[in-house]
C-alpha positions, 0 to 999 in steps of 0.5 A: 462546448469543450469535452469534460474529459481530456483523454490524454490524462485524468484531468477533468473539466468539472464545469461540463460534467452533466447531471446525467453523468459521464463515464471514464474508462481509461488507464492511468500512467504506469511509470508514475505509479511505479515511481511512487511505489518505489519511494522509500520501499527497499524491502517489498517489491511491487510493480505494475507491468501494464497500466491499471485501468480506471472505470469511473462514473462522474455525476454532477449533483447540487453538492459537487460531483460524485465519482464512483467506480473502481481502478484495477490492474495486475501487479507483481509483488514479493510473496510474504511467505517465500519471497517469490515475485508473483503477479496478482490482481489489485483493485480499489473501490472509488467513492468520492465527491469533488467539491469546488469553492461554490459547492462548499458551505464556506470558501475557507472551510477546512475539510478532513474527509478522505472521500472529499476532493477539493479542487480550485478552478474548472479542472481537477486531475484525478491521476494522483488520487487514483494512484493513492487509492490503488497503493493503499489497497496493496498490503506489504504482507500479501501472499497467495491463499492457503488451503486447510493444511497451510499449503500455498494454493499457487506453489503448493509449498508448506507454509506452516513452516517459515521459508527462507530463500537460499540461492535456488533452494529453500530452507525452513524454520520452525516458526509458523508463517502466520506468526512470522512477523511476530516471531522475528519481532520476538527474536529481536526483543529477546536479544535486546533483553539479553543484552540489557540483562548482561549490562545490568549484571556487569554493573552489579557484579562485584568482580566487574566493579572492583578497583582492580577491574576499573584500573584495567 
């Protein structure tokens, strides 16, 4: 009987998974994962220098194949507070069910359940699904934990002030780090409102709307 798991990839031969279960403890492709992380991302850099490892248990049931476990690794990511590229752990919990046509109530059933992976044929490739699970576990606003005085527990910088990198040093703004994103959005909104007010004022200002002004 052929093996259920092909060690060179995350492709699984579903029909040979036993009811007693089988283990997968193997890395996914680091290069393919990093390529997906770069798609459309020009602001927040996230990359894995080593391949994340999937630790999974696959168990056949009468309704499909249960897949439980975790995928974890170490990635480097821009800190949301200071912008430094910092390594930290990434982990995603896996709780799926694999279903083929024979496992579904009807072959044309449309399933909209993120926990169900529908496959066709005898094989299912878990690689892309594991990539997606790990990517969804990452936050673009990640930063190291802070202490009670709002100091970074890693670099000890005061995060009660928003830090901006300038060359090899830093300058601070009075905006709180916790409301940094809202402060930036507020600044943009204030600018847009000010511009709108100026446009309305120019339309209602008799001096601006006089014939002489329009001729100029």
